[in-house]
Residue, then its C-alpha position, 0 to 999 in steps of 0.5 A: m499499500s502507498e501512502n498516497e491511497t485515501s480512505t473512503v470511509p468517513t471518519i465520525s466520532a465515537s460518540a456518532i459510532w455508539a448513536l448509530e449501534r443503538l439506531a441499529d438495535i432498533r426491534y420489534g417497534r421500539d422508538t428510535p432513541a432520541l440523537g442530539w443535532s449535531i450528531t444526527r448532522e454528522l451521521i446525514g454528512a458521513g451518509f449512515v443515516r437520512y430523514p424521510t422526504n417529508g420532514r416527519g418522522s426519525v432517522s434511519i440507517t441507511a445501507a452505508g451506515q448497516t455496511f460501516l456497523k458491520n465492517r467493525k465487528 
């Protein structure tokens, strides 16, 4: 590997990773955890979560977010 290669995986904070893991654990109709606006913006900016198109409801994990979590294990 050369030193000039860059990673295409976004760097996110430990808090954002924790929040993404909590969002992934949602099952059986439970509500999503409340996220602070800065964590939400960080996850949206990384492409790991998205808002519904109508602007109502809560964030949901994207395929990129699921892949990120899977690769961490």
